[in-house]
N, C-alpha and C positions, 0 to 999 in steps of 0.2 A: 699563190699569187695568181691574180688574174692579168689581164692584159693592161695597156696603158689607158688611163681615164675610166677605169671601172665606174660605171655609174648605177645601173639597175641589176638587182638580183631577183631571182624567183626560184622558188624551191617546189618542186611537185607535190601533189597531195600525198603521196605515199612516202615522201621525206627520204627519197634515195637519189635524187638528182637535184642539182642546182645550175642555172644558167646565169652567167654575169655579162651583161653588155659592156664592151669596152669602147666608149666613145672616141678615143683618140687613136685607134689603130684599126677601126673597121672590122672587129671580130667578136665573137661570143665565146667566152671560156666555158668549159663543161667540167663539171665536178660530180663524182659519185660521192653519195654519203652512206655509211654503214655505222650505225651507232654514232659514236663522238669522232669518227674518222672521216676526214674529207679527203678525197683523192683526185688530182688533177686527171681528166679524161679526155682532153684535146680541146681543139678550138675550131670554131666554124668561121671561114673568112667570107666576109660579104662581096668580096672582090673588088671593092672600092674603100681604100683606106681613109677616105673623108665622108664616108657614109654616115658617121656619127651614131652608131647603135646606142639607143638610150635605155630600152628596157624590152625584156622578153616575157611575155605572160604565158604561163603554161595552162594547157587546158586541163579542166577537172579529170579527164580521162588519162592524161599524160601522154597522148599520142601526137601532139602537136603544139606548137608555141607561136605567138605572134610578136614579131621583132620590129619595134619601131626605130626608124632610121632618121634621125634629126637632120643630118647633113645633106641627103638626097631626097627628103620629103616623100619617102615611101614606108610601108610596112611590108615586111616580109614573112610568109608563112613557111616556120621551120617543121621539118617532119622529125618525129622522136621515136625511135625503137629501142627500148632500154637505155643504154648509155649512149647509143649513136644518134647523133643530131646532124641534120644536114638541110641546106637550103633547098625549097622546092621552087618551081618556076612561077609561083603565084606571088605577085606583089599587089598589094592593096593602096591605092592612091586615094587619100581622104582630105588633106589639108596641109598647110605649110608647117614644116618642122614638127612633126609628130613627135611626142615626148611620152607622157604617162600612158599606160594601157592596162586595162583589167579585164578578166572574163568572168561571166555570171557563174554562179555555182553550179548550175545545171548545163553549162556549156553551150547554151544557146545564142548567147549575145556576147559582144565585146564592145567597151566604151573606150575611146581614144581621145586624148588631149592634143590639139594642134595649136602650138604657141604662136603661129604666125610669124611675121618678120619683125616683131619689136616695136611696130608703130601702133598697135592696138586696133589694127583694120582687118585682121584675118585670125582672130582668135576664135577658136571654135572647139566643140566636142563632136566626134563622129560616133554614130552607132552602126555596128557591124553585123550583120545577121550570118551567124556561123551555122545555121541550117542549110542555108542555100550552097549549091554547088556550082561554082566556086563561091566561097564567102565573100560578101561585099559591103560596101557602105549603103545603107539604105535611108539615113537621116543624118543631118548636121544642124547644130544649133549654135548661135553665137554666144560667147561668154564674155566676162571681163577681161582686161588685158593680161596676158601670159598665164594661161591656165597650165600650172606645172603639176599637179597632182590631182587625182581623183580616186574614188573609191565606189563600189557598188554595194548596197545593202545586200545581207544574206538571202533576203526573199527575192532578190533581184529587181524591186519596185522603185528604188530610190537611187540617185547618182548624187555624190557630194563632189564639189569640184572647188579647188583651192586657186585662187588667181594672184599674181604678185602686184597687180596695178602697176607694171613698169618698173 
């Protein structure tokens, strides 16, 4: 079992670690994977039960993840060392109610969907440059209302966004 309101799940490239964002209790569940066995390995607490963690995208090298926090409008960088996952002091502020997030296969960029406040006036996707120290938003584009999912092509040249249109 994960935490309350389990929403987004990511598995590292090696297939040995899974992170589950628990929207209703402000945590991320950590699971180790060995063959067909999945074992709970702890939780990361965001420090705010209303932060609304939605999705944690794990970097291709497995050393960090980006956790979108729907409830308090930020994205937190998590450090990963084996099965030890911790919050860092780096938060990225890109848009209102960040939701879906993906990282390119080369680990250079992340794209995040920001749902806005349900009025259709702040619905965006943000481009995060992961090569910068610290990583930060370098561009934002307006989308249709409620961009709830996105994906990046394997070559990193295209982004597809699904919008709910209210």
